[in-house]
N, C-alpha and C positions, 0 to 999 in steps of 0.2 A: 233672595232679593228683598230689600226693605220696602216699607210701605210707600215711601216717596218715589222710589224708582218705579214701583208698580203703577202708581197714579200717572206718572209722566208717560210711561209706555201706553197706558190706556188712552190718555188724551191724544197723543200723537197718532196712535193707530186709528182712533175714531175720527180724527180730523181730516186725514188726507190720504189714507192708504186703502182704497177700495179693493185692491187686489188681494188684501189679507183680511177681508171682512169676515170671512168664515174660516176658523181654524179646522173645523170638522171637515169642511170640503177639501182643505189642503191635505189633511191626513189621509183622506180616503182616495186621493187622486192617484191614478196609475199612468205612467208614461207609456208612449206607444211601444216601447220595447218590452212591455210586460212586467217590468220591475216596479214595485210600489215606491212611492216617494217617502223618504225618511224625513221627519220634521223635528226630531229631538236629538240632542247629542247622545243621550243614552242609547237610542236605537242604533246609531252608527257605531258606538263603542262596543255594543253587544255582538257585532258581526265577527265571524272568524276571519282570519287573514284571507282564506280562499274566497269567502263570500264578499268581503270588502273589495277584492280585486275585480269583481264583476261590475263595478261602477254603478252602484245604486244611485238614482237621482236623490239629491238632498236639498231641502229648503228649511233653513234653521234661522231663528231670531234669537239674539242674545246680546250680552255685554262683552266687549273686548277686555280681557284681563291682562294681556301682555302682547305687545307687538313691537318689532324692531325692523323697520323698513330698510335699514342699512346693512345689517349683518345677519339677518335670519330670513329664510324663505318661509318661515312659519309664524303664525300667531296663535292665540288661544282665545276661545269664545266660551262664555258660560250662559246656560239657560237654567230653567227651573229643575232640570233633570241631572245636571252636572256640567263638566267642562270637557273640551276636546281641542286638539290642535287642528289648525287649518293651514293648508299648504297654498302659498300664493306664488309659486315659482313662475317666472316669466310675466307676471302681472304686477302693476304698481297701483296700490290703493292708498288713499289718504285716510288712514285710520289712527286713532289715538286711544290710549287706555281710558275706559269709561264710555266709549261710544256704544250706542245701541244700534245694532246693524242687523240687516237680513243678508244672509249669504246663500247663494245658489251654486250648486256644483254637483260633484259625484263623490261616492265613497272611494277610498284608497286604502290598500293594506298597510301603508306606512312601513317603516323599518323596525318598529317595535309594537305599536298598537294601531288600530284603525284610525283614520283621520279623514278630513274633508278636503278634497281638492277644489279650491274656489274657482268658479268661472265668472261670477258676478257678485258684487257686494254693494249694498246701498246703506248709507248712514241714515237712520231714522230719527235719532235724537242723541241725547247724552244723559247718562245716569251715573250711578255709583257701582263700584265693583262689589261683588257679592260678599256676604259675611264670611269671614275667614274660619277655617276649620283647624283646630289645634291638633297636631299629630306628634308622634315620636319618631325618632330616627328608624327604629325597628319597623314601624308601619310604612315609612317611605320606601325602604328597600324591598318591600314585597311587590312593588309595582302596581298596586291597586289604586294608588293616588296619582297615576299618570295624568298630567295636564290640569290637575286640580289646584285651586287657590287655597294654600295652607299656611300654617304658622307653627314655628317651633322655637324652643329656647336653647341657649348654650353659651359657651365662653369663646370669645374671639381669640383665635390662636395666631393668626397672621393676617396682614393686609398688604396686598401688592397691587400694582397697576399693570394691566395689559394695555400698553400704549398703542398697539396696532389696532385694537378694536374701536375706540378705547373703552375699556371696562374696568371697574374696580372689583378685584377678586378678594373676597373675605372668606377665610377658612375658619369655620366654627366647629368647636368640639361640643357635641351634644351627646346625650346618653346613648352609649353603644357605638359611636362612630364619629367620623369627621365629615362635615358637610361643606361643599364648596358652593358659595353663593356668588352670582354675577350681577352686579348692580349696574343698571343702564345709565341712570342720570346721577352725576356727581360733579364736583368742582375739581378739575385736574390740578388746580393751583394749590390745593390744600393737602397737607400731610396728615394722613389718617392713622398714623402709627399709635396715636393716643387711644384708639379703640382696642388695641391688643390687651388682653386680660380683662376686658369688660364683659359683664353678664348682660346678654341682649336677648330680645325677641325679634324675629325676622319673619316677614311675610313675602310670599312670592308664589310663582307657578312651579309645580314639581315637574322636572324634566329628567327623563331617564337617559343614561348612557348605556349603549348596547353594542354587541358585536354583529358580525354579518350573519349569524345564526338566529337573530332576533332575541338574543339572550342578554338580559340586563347585567352589567357588572358594577355599576355605580349610579349615583343619583346626584342631581344638582338642583339649585333653586335659582330661578330667574326672577330678580327683584327689580321692580320699576325704578325705584329711587331710594335715597337715603332716608326719606320720610317713612319708609317701610321697615327701617332698622331702628328699633326702640331700645335705648340703653337703660337697663334697669339698675345696674350697679357699675359705675365707671371705674376704670383702672386707676391705681395710684398715679398722681401727677408725676412723681419721680420714682420709677420702680426700683431704682438703685438705693432707695432709703428703706427698703423692706428688710426685715430681720435676716441676719446671715445664718445660713445652715452649713454644717459640715457635710462633706460628700457622703460619709458613711451613714448619716442619718436619713438620707433620702429614702422615701417609701417605707420607713420604719413606722411602727404604730405610734400615733400621737393623739391623745384624746381631743385636743383642740385644733387638729389639723383641718385645713380647708381643701376639699377635694377639687381637683381640676384647675387650681390657680397656680400662678408662677411662684417659683422660689428663687432665692438668691444664694449663690455660692461664690467662693474665691479660690484661686489656685494658680499654679505655675504651669505654663504651656509646655508640653513635651512634644507635641506634633500638631501640625495644621494641614488640613486638606482644604485649600482656599475655596470659599463659596459653598462648602458642604459641611465641614465639621472641624472641631478642635478636640484635642485630648489634653486634659489638665490633671494636676495632682495637688492635693492639699496635705496636711499632716496626717490625715486619716485614710485616704483612699484615692483611687484614680477614677476618672469619669469621662465618658464619651458624650460630647455636646454637639447636637445637630444645629447648624446655623447657616443661613444664607447671607449673612452679613459680609459685606466687602471689607477689605483691609488685610494687611499682611502682619502676621505675628511670627516671632522667632522663639526657639526654645529658650526658656529662662524668663520670658515675659510674664509678669503678674497681671491677671485679668479678673475683673468683676463680672459675673455672669448671672443673668436672669433667664429662666426658661421653665417649660412645663415638664415636671418629672413624669416619666413613663417607664414601664417595665421593658427592659431590653431582653436579649436572649438569655443572659445570665445575670448581669448587674443592671441596676437602674441607669437610665439615660436621661438627658435633658433634650427636649424637642422645641423647635421654633424659638431658639434662644437668641438673646442679644448680649453683646459683651462690650466692655471698654477696658482699655489698657490702663493700669494704675501704677506700673513700675517695672523694673527689671532686676533680676538676680542671677546667681549662678545657675546654669542649666541643671535639671534633675539628673542625677547619676543613675544609670540603668541598674536594675536589680539582677544580680548573677544567679540564675536558676537553671534547673535541668528541664529537659523536655517533659519528664513526668510531672514536675511541679507545675509547669505551664498548663498541662492537661487537667490538673485538678480544678481549675477555675479560680483559684485564689489570687491570680495575678491578671485577671481580666482588665483590659484597658491600661495596664501599667507598662512603663518602659522597662524592658528586660534585656538580658544578655544571655545568649545560649551558644555553646560551641557545637559544631556538627560537621558532617562531611557532605559535600555536594553530590547528589545523585544525578541531577539533570538540570538543564537550564531551558526555560520555556518563555516564549513571547506570546502574549494573548491580548489582542486589542491594544490598549494603551498601558499594558502592564509588562514589566520584566519580572520573571519569577524564577527563584532558585529553589529547587526541591532538595531539602536537607534531610539527613537522618542523624539521630542522636539518641543513644540509649535504647535502640531498638524501635524508636518511633520516627515516623516520617511526617514532615510538616513543610509548609511553604513560607518563604521569605519574599514578600511582594513589594516591588518598587513601582509606585503609581506615577504615571506621566513623567517618565525620566526626561532630563534636560537634553539628552542626546540619544540617538538610537544605539542599541546594544551597549547600554551603559554598564551592564554586568558581564560583558563578553570576556573580560580578563579572568573571570573565575570559572575554571574548567571543572567538569565532573571528576570526582576523585580528590579534589582539593579539600583540605581541612581548614575551616574558617571560624571566626568569632563574629556573630551577628548581633547587632543592637536593633531593637524595634519594639513597636507597641504590640502587645499580646492581645489577640482577638479570639475568643472561644466560640466554637460552634456546638450547639446542643442537639441531642437526639430527641426521639419521640417522648421519652420519659423525663425530659427536661434535665438531663445530666450531660456534662461535657463529653463529646465524642471525638473532637478534633480541635486543632488550633492553628493559627497562622500568625506570622509577624509582619507588621506594616513597616517597611524600611523607609526612612526619610530621605536618604541619599546614598550613592555608592560608598561614601565614606563610612557608613554604618557597617560595612562588611570588611573585616580585617583578615588577610590571608595568613594562616598559621603554617601551612605545609602544602607544598605543591603536590600535584597528583603524581603517582609513579608513572614512568614512561610507558610501561605496559598496561595501558588502560584497556577496557573492554573494546571500545571502537578500534583502537590500533591493533589489538590482538585479532579482531575479526577481519580487519583490512589485511593484516599479515597472512592470516590463514587463507583469506581469499586470494591473495597474490600467489602464495605457494600452490594453492589448488589450481589456479590458472596456469602457473608455470608447469606444474605436473601434467595438466591436461594438454598444454601445448607440446610438452615433451613426448607424451603418448601419441599425439597426432603426428608429430615429426617422425617418431620412430615408425609409426604405421605407414606414413607416406614413404619414408626411406625404405621400409621393407618392401612396399609395393614396387618402388623403383628398382631395388636390388633384384626382386623376382623377375621384373620385366627385362632387366639387363642380362640376368642369368639366362633367361629364355632366349634372348637374342644371341648371347654367346654360344649357348648350346646348339641353336639352329645353325649358327655360323660354323661351329666345329663340325656339325653333321654335314653341312654343305662342303666344307673343305675336305672332310674325311671321304665323302663320296667322290669328290673330284680326284683326290689322291688315289683312291681305290681304282677309279676308272683309268687313271694314268698307269698305275701298276699293272692292271690287267692288260692294258694295251702293250706295255713293255714285255710282259710275260708271253702274250700271244705272239708278239714280234720275235722275241728271243727264242722261244721254244716251239710252239705249234707251227708258226709260219715257216720257220727255218726247217723244221723237221718235215713239214709237208713239201717244202721245196726239195729237200733231200730225197724224199720218197718219189717225187715226180722225176727227178734226175735218174734215180736208180731204175724206175720203170722204163724211162726212155732208153737207158743203156740195155735193159733186158730186151726191148723191142729190136734194137739195132743188132744185137749179138745172137738173138734167138735162132736165127736160121743158120749162121755160119759158125757159131761157137756156143753150142748149147751148154757146155759145162761152165763156161764163163758167165753166161746169162743166168744160170742157176745161182751162182755166187751173188750176182747183183740182186736177184730176187730175195735171197736170204737177208741181205742187208736192208732191203725195203721192208721185209716183214719185221725185222728188229726195230727199225725206225717207227713202224706202225704201232708196235706194242708200247714203245716209249711215249709216243704221242697220246696213246690212250691213257697212260698213267698221268701224264701232265694235264690232260683234259679233266680226268677225275679229280685231281688235286685242285684245279681251278674251280670246279663245281663245288667242292667242299668249302672253298673260300667264300663262294657266293652264298652258301647256306649258313653263314655265320649269324644270320638273323635269329637263330635259335636263342640268342642271348636276350632278345626282346621279350620272350615269354618265360625264360628260366634264368636261374643264377648260373655262375661259372661252373660249379661242380656238376650240376645237372646237364649243362650244355656239353661238358666234356664226356659225360657218360653216354649221351645220345650220339655224339659225333664218333666216339670210339666204337660204339656198338654198330653203327652203320658201316664203319671202315673194316672191322674184323669179321663181322657176320659170324661170330662165335669162334673163329680160328684166326690167330691164336687167342687164348683166354686173356681177357683184359679186365682190370679192376680199378676203380677210382676210390681213393680214401681221402677223407677230410679230417683235419685236426685243428684245434683252436676255435675261436669264435668267428664263424663265417659272417661276412658282410659284403654288401654290394659296393663295387668300385666303379669309377667312371667307365662309360661304355667303350670309349676308345682303348682303355687299358685292358678291360676284359676281352675285347676283340683280339688284341695282339697276343694275350696269354693263350686264348683258345687256339689261335692259328699256330703258335709255337708247339702247343700240345699235339695238334693235328699232324704237324710236320714230323715231330718225334715219333709218333705212333706209325706214321707211314713209313718212315725209315726202318723202324723195327720190323714191320711186316715185309717190306719190299726187299731190303738189303740184308738185314741181320738174320732173317728167317727164324725169328724168335717164336717160342711156343707159349710164353707168358709175358704180359706187359702190365706193369704197375704204375698207375698215375697217382701222385700224392699232392694234395693242396694243404699247406701248413700256414694257417692264419695266426700271426703273432701281432702284438701291439704295435710294433714299429716296422715290420717287414712281412712280405708274403713270399713264400717259396713254392715253386712248381717243379716237381721232380717226376721224370719219366724214366723208368728202369725196365730193361728187357734182359732175357737170358739167351740172346742170340750169339752170333759168331764173334761180335766185337770187331775192333780195328785198332790200329796203332794211332792213338790220339796225337802223338808227336809228329806224325807224317802229315804235313799240311796239304799234300796233293791227294790224300785219300778221299777227301770230300769231293774233289773235282772228278776223280776217277769213278767214285761210287754214286755221284749225284745225290749226296745225302742232304743237301740244302742247309748245311750248317751256317753258311754265310747269311742266308735269309733270316734264320732264327736269331743270329747275332744282331742283325740290323733291327729286327723287331724289338729285341730286348733293350737296345739302346734308345729306341723311340719312347719307351716307357721308363727310362732312367734306371733300367735294371742291369744286372750282370749275368751273363751266360757262362756256365761252366760245363765242360764235357769231360766225363771220365769213362774210359773204355779200355778194355784189355782183350787181346785176341783170345777167342774161344771162351771168354768169361763174361760176355755181355757188356752193355753200355748204360750209363746214367747221364741224363741231361738235366741240369738244374738251373732254374732261373730265379734270381733273388731280386725282389722289387721293394725299395724303401717306401714306407707308407707315412712316416712322420712329416716329410716335406709335403706330401700330398695333402695331409690334414691342414697344415699351415696355409697352403695355397687356397684351399676351400674356405677357410675362415677369413 
């Protein structure tokens, strides 16, 4: 603070502010809450964020260095110990820069550094802002000069107006970085473009930009007015009269070069990104030019450009450039190169042409991207802000294309090219050379998926059909069993009616005749009794045969050959000798068929025992691929097979066996000779049975 200001403050304080008569008393004061009163900006600034949040009482006197009652909730106050920001949220104070004020409030942690939350503020007088401290950009970005009144030098890079604030935004390149300054007081009717490329000194309050973690990421300068911007070396009145440079000479060594000032180049436009950049080419090289200047340029336009040279990722670039159109010529022809040449970096920013195959098509934000492969290298062809959605939809993966675009190289950690991409100006920059084969990977995957689904559906259908067939087969089997049981019941009823019942009736009649003749004709009664005994024996045989039929359930536990063995063994009881022989490959047959074959065998063995008086009985089962033969041979007395009444007379049951053979679609053959034995053969076809089962 200068001597004049100190005298002014002394007079004002001595003349009318009794409450501040003793600084020592103010510094030693303690509020009822037990926290000491802080009376300097340095004391508040020295608090940690946690301590500042405890709301220490603050009473500070100083000079306002910056205050914006319209667009900021904070101002800045300076005393003998330094500067600090003051928060005036929710309160309106009539403060101007240079006011000597006393503020009363509490400490606050702030979003970056501790600050004062103002509760009351009194204007004591008016003085001058403190002496400025000259700093460098490197010092500012340390954060140590937060809220301080500072000055630094640099070159004006751009001047824009924030019309919403309104504020004048001046971008200054200073040693080590770019500093954004916000000027509060200026004339909005004046064009300040003439400041660009001027060497200036600027004074203002240092204000940090920070994130939610209280970490600084940039710095800005709050400038009260244009009087705090001192032009030390004005820019040329007409910058386009500066010496002309070739593009290839930018940032090359030059003993008389001027660091940080604008240079002038000329070239032909190859591509424009409106409001952001243009790409140009002269006779020596291509160049990327960053510019926010409005106006539309077409490929082939000749332009005069002035801008600040800077190091790009690989080639030099121009920043904060201004251009003017000076003519038009034939558009620059693209350079035909390979992907490997593009990756070398020699064609950075140049309009090139590369042939490749489309690997994929991607849409990202406002970009349509074709992923291409050429020469074993993969790169992107990017169309920015297409005029219609899916502008590149006609180019399918697998297509071979010729792409024109600006080559942009990306460098790795060692500053060597590691990748590149092409900036496409319009869909017309992509020429289709060959359509993709029909069998593309997506179609192949879809086809395989379809076949897999169809196969799975077929398996499911077959499994479902198998379950239905098994259920239906079980229903049929149960139905056949029920029908077989009913048929068997009917047969048994007929047999009981035709044999046992009639024979019992005959026995009853014979016994009644014996009773009536017993007294008067004993001899005749004895004859009736002999007939009754004969009928009794025959009834016994018929009953035993019926019992054998009922015991056919042996097939449920055994196969046909074993069932025959057990049945014959029970019938003969060792006499006559009986033997069962099996040939071929045995297999199970339907239950109803095996039941009929078992009963035919039973009947044949019964006849051999009962009527033929055989001493040996041979049963043979011959399994062939297409037929099954059951043969029962005995060495009994035999009979005349041509005598059709023999069966009736001898009760051989041949008719029953024939009926059973017909039920299983078989053929019964009887061969017998008197005194030479009998052979009964049943032949059953199995091929038709297999076809029916299938």
